[in-house]
Every structure is written in structure tokens, then in C-alpha cells.
C-alpha positions in Angstrom: -14.5 24.5 -13.5 -17.9 22.9 -12.8 -18.6 21.0 -9.6 -17.5 17.4 -9.6 -15.4 17.8 -12.8 -11.8 16.5 -12.4 -9.2 18.7 -13.9 -5.4 18.9 -13.7 -2.6 20.6 -15.4 -1.3 18.7 -18.4 2.4 19.4 -19.1 1.9 18.6 -22.8 -1.2 20.7 -23.4 0.1 23.4 -20.9 -3.4 24.0 -19.5 -6.0 22.5 -17.1 -7.7 19.5 -18.7 -10.1 16.8 -17.7 -8.6 13.3 -17.4 -9.5 9.7 -16.8 -7.7 7.0 -14.7 -6.9 3.6 -16.2 -5.0 0.6 -15.0 -2.5 -1.6 -16.8 -0.3 -4.6 -15.9 3.2 -3.5 -14.7 6.3 -5.1 -13.3 9.1 -3.8 -11.1 12.1 -5.3 -9.3 12.8 -4.9 -5.6 15.9 -6.5 -4.1 16.1 -8.9 -7.0 12.4 -10.0 -6.7 10.1 -9.3 -9.7 6.8 -7.8 -8.6 3.8 -7.9 -10.9 0.9 -5.6 -10.2 -1.8 -3.4 -11.7 -0.6 0.1 -12.1 -3.0 3.0 -12.0 -2.3 6.0 -14.3 -4.0 9.1 -15.6 -4.5 10.2 -19.2 -5.3 13.7 -20.5 -8.6 13.7 -22.3 -7.3 16.1 -24.9 -3.8 14.9 -25.9 -4.0 11.3 -24.5 -0.6 11.7 -22.8 0.0 10.5 -19.3 -0.8 13.1 -16.6 0.4 13.2 -13.0 -2.6 12.5 -10.7 -1.9 13.2 -7.0 -2.2 10.0 -4.9 -1.8 7.5 -7.7 1.9 7.0 -7.1 1.2 6.4 -3.4 -1.5 3.9 -4.3 0.8 2.1 -6.7 3.6 2.0 -4.2 1.3 0.5 -1.5 0.3 -2.3 -3.9 4.0 -3.0 -4.8 4.9 -3.1 -1.1 2.0 -5.5 -0.3 3.1 -7.9 -3.1 6.7 -7.7 -2.0 5.7 -8.7 1.5 3.7 -11.6 0.2 6.7 -12.9 -1.9 9.1 -12.5 1.1 6.7 -14.3 3.4 6.3 -11.2 5.5 2.9 -10.5 7.1 1.1 -8.0 5.0 -0.2 -4.7 6.3 -3.7 -5.6 5.3 -3.5 -8.8 7.4 -2.4 -6.8 10.5 -5.2 -4.2 9.9 -7.8 -7.1 9.8 -6.5 -8.4 13.1 -6.6 -4.9 14.6 -10.2 -4.4 13.4 -11.5 -7.9 14.3 -10.3 -7.6 17.9 -10.8 -3.8 18.2 -7.3 -3.3 19.5 -4.8 -0.5 18.8 -1.3 -1.1 17.3 0.8 -0.4 20.4 -1.2 -2.7 22.7 -1.1 -5.5 20.1 2.6 -5.0 19.6 3.2 -5.3 23.3 0.9 -8.3 23.7 2.9 -10.2 21.0 6.1 -9.4 22.8 7.4 -6.9 20.2 8.6 -3.4 20.9 5.8 -1.0 21.5 6.3 0.7 18.0 7.0 -2.4 15.9 3.6 -2.8 14.4 3.1 0.9 14.0 6.4 1.1 12.1 5.6 -1.9 10.0 2.2 -0.5 9.0 3.8 2.8 8.2 5.9 1.0 5.5 9.2 0.5 7.2 10.6 -2.9 6.1 11.1 -4.5 9.4 11.6 -8.3 9.1 8.3 -9.2 10.8 8.2 -12.8 9.6 4.7 -14.2 9.0 5.3 -17.4 10.9 6.7 -15.6 14.0 3.8 -13.1 14.0 1.1 -15.8 13.7 2.8 -18.0 16.3 2.8 -15.2 18.8 -0.7 -14.1 17.8 -2.1 -17.7 18.3 -0.3 -18.0 21.6 -1.8 -14.6 22.7 -5.4 -15.6 21.5 -5.3 -18.8 23.7 -5.1 -16.7 26.8 
């Protein structure tokens, strides 16, 4: 295998093959809510069948979670990360400043579906920023 060349085991070819990553429109349903997103997937260069690419499932799940949070009017992980970065604050101190439990924001960012309502978060955030 040459340096920089991406190869994985193709279950159809039964050997290591090069592959490419593509994206396509996809839909899924979570708690009766339809989520539309762009799904990333890998294709074997030799037989053109789908190939498992480590990390793509996690990436797709992150996108689905983000879209679900938007549809349920929950603050998104990317919104919280922007606030943490903008004010150079860690998760635990921000959580405590907003009056949440110390681990609330950490758990939310880690993907636990806490009901961290967008309006409540922003009201507390605005209140804190006036101080």
C-alpha cells in the first residue's frame, strides 16, 4: 500500500481495495419526526458496492442529531460550541453560570438527549451576559 492511498477491506471483493466517499440525500425518522440530511457513504473502486468506512456512520449520526435538535427547537451542539469558543469558557463553568447542573452542557454535547430547550438556554445566557 503506497503512502496516502486509502484502502479498506471490501466484503464483496474479499480483498483490500481503494474507495471513494460520496454523499446522497437521505431520510430517517426519529420519534415520529422525519429528518432529511446528506448521508456520506463509501464505494469500492473495483466492484462499486458500498463499503464500510470507519467514522462515516458517526459523522452521519451527528448530522441527524443536529437536524433533530433543530426540528425539536432544542439548542444545537454547534450553537453551544460557538458560545464556548466565543467567550473562551469551559462547559462546566458555563453550565453553572446558567444555573444548570455542573454536567448538563457536557452531557448535552456528548449526545445525550436532555430537554435543553432553546428558549430557556438563550434566556439564561442573555441574563448571564448582562452581568
